[in-house]
N, C-alpha and C positions, 0 to 999 in steps of 0.2 A: 102525883107528889112530887116536891122538889126537895131533895135530902142534901143540905149543905155539911160538910164534913171539915171540922177543923180540928188541930191537935191542943191548941193552947186556949185557956180561958180569956187571955188577953186578944186573941183573935176574934174570939166569938163575941165579944161584949157589944162592940159597934153593931153587929149583926143582930143581937138579939133586942137591942134598943131601936133601930132602924125599921125592923120588920115586925117590931111589937109581939115578940115571941114570950111564951109563959113556959116555966117549968113543968116538965110532966112527971106524973106520979111512977117511981120505980127507981132502982139503984143506980142506973144510967144517966149521965148529964145530958136529957134530952128537951129541947125546947121546941115548942111549936105554935103556929097560928095560920089559920087558912090552909093554904096548899104547900107551906114551907114547914119543914121538919130539921132542925139543926142537931148534930150531936158533936160534942167535944170528947174526942178520943182520950186526951191524955198523950202524954210524949212517948215516943218510940215505937218501935214496928209492932211489938207484941201487944200493947194497949190498942193501936190503931187497927190491926187486923181483928183481935176478939171483939173490941166494942162494935167495930162496924158491922160484922157478921151478926151479933148479938142484937143490935138495932133494927137491922133490915129484916131479919128473920120475923119480926113482931107484925109485919105488913103484908097486905095482900097486894103484891105489885102488878102493875099493869104496863103494857109498852109505852104508855105516854108518860110515866115516871123517868125521873133521872137523878143523877147524884153529880154534885159538883164538889171536889175536895180544894180547899183553898187554905194557904198558910204562908208564913214566911219561909225563906230559903237563903242558903248562902250561895253567891255567885262564884264559878271557878273560872271564869272569864272576866278579866278586869273591863273589857270593851263592852259588857253588858250594863246597861244603866240601870239605876233602882226604880224598876217599873215591873207591873205585871207581865208574866210571861206565861204563854200557853205551851203545855208539855205535849210533845208528838211522840215521845218515846220516855219509858220509865225503866231503869235499868236496877234491879235489886243486888247490891253488892254481896249479900249474903249467900244466894242462890246461884247467881250468876244467870239469872233468868230476864228476860226482857219483855216488857209490855208495850202495846200499841193503842192507846185510845184512838177512836175515829173522830176527825173533824171535820165532819161533813157539813155542819153549819156552825160559824162562830163569827162575834163580832171583833175578836182581838186579833192582832197583827204580828206581835212578837212572839217567836217560838224558841223552843229550847228542849234541850234533853236533861232528864231529870236522874241523877243518881241517888239512891235511897240508901243508907247505910245504917248501922246500928248505935252510933255515937255522933255526939256534936262535931262538926267539921271545924277543925282548928288548922290553919293555914301552915302553921309552923311545925305541926306535928303530922302532916298528912303523907301518906306515900303514893298518892295518885299522881301521876304526870301532870302537873301544873305548869302553865294554865291550860284549860281545857275549853276550847271555842264553843260558845252558845251552850254551855253545860253549867246546871245548877245543882244545888245537893240538898236534901232533907232528910228525916228519918221515918216519915211515915208513908209517903206516897205510894210506893210499890207495895205495902202492906194494905192500904186502902184498896188499891185496884185489885190484888188478889183475893181479898174477901168480898168485894163488889162484884167481881166477877161469877161468883156463885148465883148473882140475882139479876145482874144487868149484862147486857151485850156490850161491846167497845163503842157503840153509837150513843149509848146512855150514859156515860160515864166522861167527864172533863175534869182536868188537873190544871189548876193556875196557881201559880206560886209569885209571892211578892219578892223581890230581891231586897233583903234587909242588911246584908253583910257581905264581907269577901272573906270570912273566916278569921276576923279579927274586929275588933271595937263592935261589940255585939249590942244590940239595941236593947232598952230600957222597956218593961212592960207598957209605959205610956207612949214610947215610939212606936211600939208593935200594933197598939191600938189605932194609933194616928195613921199609920199605915193602910189598915182595913178600912178606916172610916173614909180615906179617900178613894179608896177602890169601890166603894159601894155602888156609885153611877154607873160603873163598867161591868160591875156583877149583874146588875138590873138588865143591862143590854145582852148580855150573855145569855141570861134567863130566857129572854125572850127571842133569842136566836136558836136555843135549844127547843123551845116551844115550837117554833116554826118547824125545826126538823121532825117532830114528832108528828106535825099535821101531814108530813109527806110519808108516813108509814102506811102500807097498804090498808085500805079498809075493810077488806075481807079478812075474817079470821083464818090464819094459816094453821091446819091440822097437821101437826108435826107427831102425833101419838106413834103412827105406825113406824116412823124412821127412828123415834125414841127406842121403841121397843127393841130394834136389832142390837142395842148396847147393853141390854139387860141391866136398865139403869136404877139406880137409887132416885130418890125425889131430888136430891141436889144435881144430880146428872141430868135429869129429865129438863130442869130448869135451864141449864147450861145448853143443852142441845137445842132447845126451842129458842134460846136467845141468839145463838149462833145462825140458825136458820134465818129467824126474822132479819138479823143484821145482813146475812149474805143477799136475802131478798130486796133490802133497801137499797143495798149497794151495787145490786147488779151482778153478783158473784154466782155462778152456776154451780150450786151445791149438789144439786140433782145429779150430775154427771160423775161426782166424786164418790156420792153414796152407791150408784149404779156399779162404777168400776171396782169399789170395794166388795159388792156383792159377787161380781163376776170372778173375782180373785180369790173369792171364799173368804176374805177377811171379815165380812159380816153375813149373818149374825154372829155376834160373839158366843163363845161356848160358856162363858162366865163372867162375873162382874169386873173381875181385875182385867180381864182381856178387854172387856168393855171400855174400861177407863182408858186403856193405851189406846185403842182405835178412837176413841174420842179426841186424845191428845194430838195424835198425828192427823186426824182430820183437821182441828183446829189449826194447827201449824201449817197445814197445806192451803187451806182456804184464807188463812189471813196473813199468808207470806207476801 
């Protein structure tokens, strides 16, 4: 399954038409056909996080499923042209947390860092140290990553932003739809690139249950541990050594779930550093 996540209906409209998507039953604005499911989260980080998590929780996900977050953004770098950029780092301005989607296979060439804030970026009101080289801004990207990471590994999520403005002279709904319509051929190439990446996954099922048990995990934590190990296996990162060291140092198994959460966060930071 390919999950396309947008914030605005103007962004979604060309995708719905091009992929012949139909509205699904339920309170969420979800559209689907064949292998593609599209969610319109609504504007802002709260909507993005809650609606992404609610949508993904309805599905039995597999290692070959992936998520692509697409939407408009403001550029904080006057040198960045109005074109799609692939996000290699997301920074949540509300929590000061950084996220790193993995770019193992991609058809896109322009990369940028994404800052995600709680309000619309207006250049004349901003306290950011402008200009910021190779940096763009939106309101939803980091929230989508945070929610998506409960279900997907870093290699299963892609964030693509279409530069629409520079914090002034904001685009109209019609102009937003036109940007997305122009991007569709590149989106189809990126979908094929991500499918190729999924074909490179290990053919054997990786049994992670024994490792998961060390963390006294909830169901959500089990998914996160499994995806982390799957990603490390694909990327050639030796996760086994880290687990063995934690056991030797008495850090695992965890004594309770809260400690397990702490150990999982430490392990993730070490492996993905």
